Structure formats: C-alpha cells, structure tokens
C-alpha positions as CSV (number, residue, x, y, z in Angstrom):
1,M,226.5,54.6,124.1
2,K,223.0,53.1,123.9
3,R,221.8,55.3,126.7
4,I,223.1,58.4,125.0
5,L,221.5,57.3,121.7
6,F,218.2,56.8,123.4
7,M,218.4,60.3,125.0
8,V,219.1,61.8,121.6
9,L,216.3,60.0,119.9
10,T,214.0,61.0,122.7
11,V,214.9,64.7,122.3
12,V,214.5,64.4,118.6
13,G,211.1,62.7,119.0
14,V,209.9,65.4,121.3
15,T,211.1,68.2,119.0
16,A,209.4,66.5,116.1
17,A,206.2,66.3,118.0
18,W,206.4,70.0,118.8
19,A,207.2,70.8,115.2
20,K,204.2,68.9,113.8
21,E,201.8,71.2,111.9
22,T,198.5,71.4,113.7
23,K,195.5,71.8,111.4
24,V,192.4,73.5,112.8
25,L,189.1,74.1,110.9
26,I,187.0,76.7,112.6
27,I,183.2,76.6,111.8
28,G,181.9,79.8,113.3
29,N,181.1,83.5,112.9
30,S,182.5,86.8,114.1
31,F,183.2,85.3,117.6
32,S,185.7,82.9,116.0
33,I,187.2,84.8,113.1
34,S,188.5,87.3,115.6
35,V,191.1,84.7,116.7
36,M,192.8,84.9,113.3
37,R,193.9,88.5,113.9
38,N,196.6,87.4,116.4
39,W,196.8,83.6,116.5
40,P,199.0,83.0,113.4
41,Q,201.6,85.5,114.7
42,L,201.4,84.1,118.2
43,A,201.8,80.6,117.0
44,K,204.9,81.5,114.9
45,A,206.5,83.4,117.8
46,S,205.9,80.4,120.0
47,G,207.8,78.1,117.6
48,T,204.7,76.1,116.6
49,E,203.3,75.4,113.2
50,L,199.7,76.3,112.7
51,D,197.4,75.7,109.7
52,A,194.1,77.4,110.6
53,A,191.1,77.9,108.4
54,S,188.2,80.1,109.6
55,M,184.8,79.6,108.1
56,Y,182.9,82.9,108.5
57,I,179.3,84.1,108.2
58,G,178.4,87.0,110.5
59,G,176.0,86.0,113.3
60,C,175.8,82.4,112.0
61,S,173.9,80.1,114.4
62,L,174.2,76.3,114.6
63,A,170.8,76.1,112.9
64,R,172.1,78.1,109.9
65,H,175.3,76.1,109.8
66,W,173.2,73.0,109.4
67,E,170.9,74.6,106.8
68,N,174.0,75.4,104.8
69,V,175.1,71.8,105.0
70,E,171.8,70.7,103.6
71,K,172.1,73.1,100.7
72,S,175.7,72.1,99.9
73,S,174.6,69.2,97.6
74,N,175.0,72.0,95.1
75,P,178.8,72.3,94.8
76,N,178.5,75.9,93.7
77,F,176.8,76.8,97.0
78,K,179.7,78.5,98.9
79,P,178.3,80.8,101.5
80,Y,181.4,81.0,103.8
81,E,184.2,83.4,103.6
82,I,187.4,81.3,104.3
83,W,190.5,82.8,105.9
84,R,193.2,80.2,105.9
85,N,196.7,80.9,107.3
86,N,199.6,78.5,107.3
87,A,203.3,78.3,106.4
88,A,202.4,79.0,102.8
89,G,200.8,82.3,103.7
90,T,197.3,83.6,103.9
91,K,194.5,82.7,101.4
92,R,191.0,84.0,101.1
93,F,188.3,82.1,99.3
94,K,184.7,80.8,99.5
95,S,183.5,77.3,100.3
96,N,181.0,75.2,102.2
97,I,181.2,72.9,105.2
98,P,181.4,69.5,103.5
99,Q,184.0,70.8,101.0
100,M,186.2,72.1,103.8
101,L,185.8,69.1,106.0
102,A,187.0,66.9,103.1
103,A,189.7,69.4,102.0
104,D,192.4,68.2,104.5
105,K,193.2,65.9,107.4
106,W,192.1,68.3,110.1
107,D,193.4,67.7,113.7
108,F,190.6,69.7,115.2
109,V,187.3,71.2,114.2
110,T,185.7,73.9,116.3
111,I,182.1,74.8,116.6
112,Q,180.1,77.3,118.6
113,Q,176.6,78.8,118.9
114,A,175.7,82.4,117.7
115,S,176.2,84.6,120.8
116,H,172.6,85.8,121.0
117,E,171.4,82.2,121.2
118,S,174.3,80.8,123.3
119,W,172.4,81.1,126.5
120,K,169.3,79.2,125.2
121,P,170.0,75.5,125.4
122,E,166.9,74.8,123.2
123,T,168.5,76.5,120.2
124,F,171.4,74.0,120.1
125,H,169.3,71.0,119.1
126,P,168.8,69.2,116.8
127,C,171.2,71.1,114.5
128,A,174.3,70.8,116.7
129,D,173.7,67.0,116.8
130,K,173.4,66.8,113.0
131,L,176.5,69.1,112.5
132,I,178.6,67.0,114.9
133,A,177.5,63.8,113.1
134,K,178.5,65.3,109.7
135,I,181.9,66.3,111.0
136,K,182.5,62.8,112.3
137,E,181.4,61.4,109.0
138,L,183.7,63.6,106.8
139,A,186.6,64.2,109.2
140,P,186.6,61.1,111.5
141,Q,190.3,61.8,112.5
142,A,189.5,65.2,113.9
143,E,188.7,66.1,117.5
144,I,185.6,68.3,117.7
145,V,186.0,71.1,120.2
146,I,183.4,73.6,121.3
147,Q,184.4,77.2,121.8
148,Q,182.8,78.7,124.9
149,T,181.9,82.2,123.8
150,W,181.6,85.1,126.2
151,A,179.1,87.3,128.0
152,Y,178.5,90.7,126.5
153,S,179.9,93.9,127.9
154,N,177.7,95.3,130.7
155,L,177.1,98.3,128.4
156,D,174.6,96.1,126.5
157,K,171.1,97.2,127.4
158,R,169.7,93.7,127.2
159,I,171.6,92.7,130.3
160,L,171.3,95.9,132.2
161,P,168.7,96.1,135.1
162,G,165.3,96.0,133.5
163,G,166.8,94.6,130.2
164,E,164.8,92.4,128.0
165,W,166.8,89.2,128.8
166,G,166.1,89.5,132.5
167,F,169.7,88.8,133.7
168,D,173.0,90.6,134.0
169,Q,176.5,89.8,132.6
170,S,177.1,87.0,135.2
171,G,173.7,85.5,134.4
172,M,174.5,85.5,130.7
173,Y,177.9,83.8,131.4
174,D,176.4,81.2,133.6
175,R,173.6,80.4,131.1
176,L,175.9,80.1,128.1
177,T,178.4,78.0,130.0
178,S,175.6,75.6,131.0
179,S,174.4,75.4,127.4
180,Y,177.8,74.6,126.0
181,S,178.6,72.2,128.9
182,S,175.4,70.2,128.2
183,L,176.4,69.8,124.6
184,A,179.9,68.9,125.4
185,K,178.8,66.3,128.0
186,Q,176.3,64.8,125.5
187,F,179.0,64.2,122.9
188,H,182.0,63.8,125.2
189,L,183.9,66.9,123.9
190,R,186.3,69.5,125.3
191,M,185.4,73.1,125.6
192,L,187.8,75.9,124.6
193,P,187.5,78.4,127.5
194,T,187.5,81.8,125.8
195,G,184.5,83.0,127.8
196,L,186.1,81.9,131.0
197,A,189.3,83.9,130.2
198,V,187.2,87.0,129.6
199,Q,185.5,86.5,133.0
200,K,188.8,86.1,134.7
201,F,190.1,89.3,133.0
202,R,187.1,91.2,134.2
203,K,187.4,90.1,137.8
204,A,191.1,90.9,137.8
205,L,190.6,94.5,136.7
206,P,190.7,97.3,139.3
207,V,187.6,99.0,137.9
208,T,184.2,97.8,136.7
209,L,182.9,99.3,133.4
210,V,179.9,101.5,134.0
211,R,177.7,102.6,131.1
212,P,178.0,106.3,130.4
213,S,174.7,108.2,130.4
214,D,173.0,109.0,127.1
215,E,173.7,112.7,127.8
216,T,177.4,112.0,128.2
217,L,177.5,110.0,125.0
218,K,175.7,112.7,123.0
219,A,178.1,115.4,124.3
220,L,181.2,113.6,122.9
221,V,182.9,115.1,119.9
222,R,185.2,113.2,117.6
223,P,187.8,111.9,118.2
224,A,187.0,111.5,121.9
225,L,185.7,108.1,123.0
226,P,184.2,106.8,126.3
227,D,186.6,105.1,128.7
228,M,186.1,101.3,128.4
229,G,187.7,100.7,131.8
230,G,189.9,98.0,130.3
231,E,187.0,95.7,129.2
232,A,187.9,93.0,126.7
233,V,184.5,93.1,125.1
234,G,183.0,96.0,123.2
235,R,184.2,99.2,121.8
236,F,183.1,102.6,120.6
237,S,184.1,104.1,117.2
238,W,183.3,107.1,115.1
239,V,181.8,106.7,111.6
240,R,181.2,109.3,109.0
241,E,177.6,109.4,107.8
242,K,176.5,110.1,104.2
243,D,175.5,113.6,105.2
244,K,179.1,114.1,106.5
245,S,178.1,114.1,110.1
246,D,179.9,112.0,112.7
247,K,178.1,109.2,114.5
248,L,179.3,107.4,117.6
249,R,178.9,103.6,117.0
250,E,178.7,101.3,119.9
251,D,179.6,97.6,119.9
252,T,178.8,95.7,123.1
253,L,179.3,92.1,121.7
254,H,182.6,91.6,120.0
255,L,186.1,91.4,121.5
256,N,188.1,94.6,121.3
257,K,191.8,94.7,120.6
258,S,192.7,93.5,124.1
259,G,190.1,90.7,123.9
260,E,191.3,89.5,120.5
261,Y,194.8,89.1,121.9
262,L,193.3,87.3,124.9
263,Q,191.4,84.9,122.6
264,A,194.5,84.1,120.6
265,L,196.4,83.4,123.9
266,V,193.7,80.9,125.0
267,W,193.7,79.1,121.6
268,Q,197.5,78.8,121.5
269,A,197.6,77.5,125.1
270,F,194.8,75.1,124.5
271,F,195.9,73.6,121.1
272,F,199.6,73.6,121.6
273,G,200.2,73.6,125.4
274,T,202.2,76.7,125.1
275,D,203.1,78.7,128.3
276,V,201.6,81.9,127.0
277,T,202.8,83.9,130.0
278,K,206.3,83.7,128.4
279,T,205.3,84.6,124.9
280,T,207.4,87.2,123.0
281,Y,204.4,88.2,120.8
282,I,202.7,91.2,122.3
283,P,200.9,93.4,119.8
284,A,201.0,97.1,120.3
285,H,197.2,97.2,120.8
286,A,197.4,94.9,123.8
287,G,198.2,97.9,125.9
288,S,200.8,98.4,128.6
289,K,203.2,95.7,129.6
290,D,201.2,95.1,132.7
291,R,198.0,94.8,130.8
292,A,199.6,92.3,128.3
293,S,200.9,90.3,131.3
294,L,197.4,90.2,132.8
295,L,195.8,89.0,129.6
296,Q,198.5,86.3,129.4
297,S,197.9,85.1,132.9
298,C,194.1,85.1,132.5
299,A,194.4,82.9,129.4
300,A,196.8,80.5,131.0
301,E,194.6,80.2,134.1
302,A,191.5,79.6,132.0
303,V,193.1,76.8,130.0
304,K,194.5,75.2,133.1
305,E,191.1,75.3,134.8
306,A,189.3,74.0,131.7
307,A,191.5,71.0,131.6
308,T,189.4,69.5,134.4
309,A,186.2,71.6,134.5
310,F,185.5,71.6,130.7
311,D,186.9,68.3,129.6
312,F,184.0,65.9,129.1
313,R,185.7,63.2,127.0
C-alpha cells in the first residue's frame, strides 16, 4: 500500500510540476516579439501553462534598453509596447523595464542585442552588464537567458560578395554567436538557440536561396512574388503607394511565417522541455506537412545541441 501511495504521489508531483505556469519576461525588439505569434498557441496545445510578456521597441539595442532604464525614474516614461499572454487572455499596454521586472515573479527574463549590432562584441558592453545587474536586482529569482538571434537572409546586400560588412551569411552567424557566447560565458548564462535552429533549417533545405536580379524584380507584377526557396528569414510583399502604384517591399532581416513557427518551437522546447516533433499545433502558414516536420526537427536538434554547447552556467 505504501509503495502504491508513493507511486501515486510521485505521478501527481510530476503532473503538478508540468502544470506549473511558467512566467517569461522578454526584453527585446522585433526579433523577439515574433515568438508571440505562435508560442501561446503552441504552449497550450502542448499542455503547458505559459505567461509571457514581450517588451517591444523596433530595432532596440542593448544600449537603448539601458538608456530607457536610466530614464525610468520618471514613472510616466513608458516607451515599451507590452504584449502579455496568459490564461487570462491577451493584454496590450505600455510600461518600462523596472516596472515590468517588479510586476511579477518571473521565472525567466530574456535579453538580446539588436540584429545589426549582434555581430559586434564591442556594442554589448557596458550596457549589457548594467542591464543584467538591474535584472538581478529587481528580479533575483529569475534566470536570465540570452536569445541567440539569426543571420540575415542571403538576399541582404550587406552580406553579399562585396557587401559593406565584408562577410557572408555564415560569417554573420559565426560572429553573432561568438558575441552572444562571450556575454553568456561572462555572466554564466544559457543561450536560447533560435539562430542555430535557423542555420539547421537552411542546411537541411534541398535548395539555396539565390538573390533575383534587379531586372527580375522590376519585371514582377502584383500579386507575383519571388520564390524564397524555403528560407526562414525574409520576405517580399506588395504595398500600395500614395500615388496608387504598387511597390515590391523586401525584408531580409525578420523571420517569415515559417521562421516564426520555428522560433516558437525552439522557445517551447527550451523553456518547457517539450518534444516539439510530436506537437499537434501546426499553423497553416507553416507550409506542407513535410515542411512543418522539418521545422520541428530543426528546433528540437538545436535545443538539444544548445544544452551542452550554449550552457555557460
């Protein structure tokens, strides 16, 4: 009887641990708010309880985050758009970093560098150091996690041969990974491997994305769009100008619909230990069943690899 009771209590205890709501505060920019487009639905489908709050300013660097902390002695200074999703639903409001750090007992707080500075280690300091110290002061119970962002699509002219940055997509990935790893090592933190998952997805694809010629792009007529070759980063879209003409807009930085799903899979596997290769949540924009399966396996592999390669605790 005692053994049976012990087994029941053990199962109940494990279930309770799984059911515990996990609170994540995300201090970032457009490279982090994108996870909110799929993660709440994925967490729910996985049977996990997520309370995530994303603090958003487009293109916000670590230096600007710290400048905003310094300005927040004025309680009315609320530069961040907050998107918070939990069991109570979704709320949108404005706030600042100290207010949000003190607003709840966060389990995790994530930080990251602005993508255009992510490959420059000198841009991380001293502001990252100060921001980390402030998080530890106001949310001492929280684990600080660094999101490893991703290298741009190889349609971006800055990383094409002869580009102003002087390196290609792999060079950008290697440099940003080195920058994030150095910061993680300094403060004994873990890295959230979104960028690694993107690289794995790229390598697994049967084709490599090649930039269309300017002539090809100019010849396109709405609604036709260039073939992205399955890339997880970047997209083309049509916009209507004030003069009623159509203009093809190019984004080489942000995750596209497939990439946003990939990011959510990485975050779910990292924070909850979910086997995302078995998830029932597959949004329509994830593509074919085979494409969704590939995204899931890339996310799972990245998180598994990061458990040793990117854990600097």
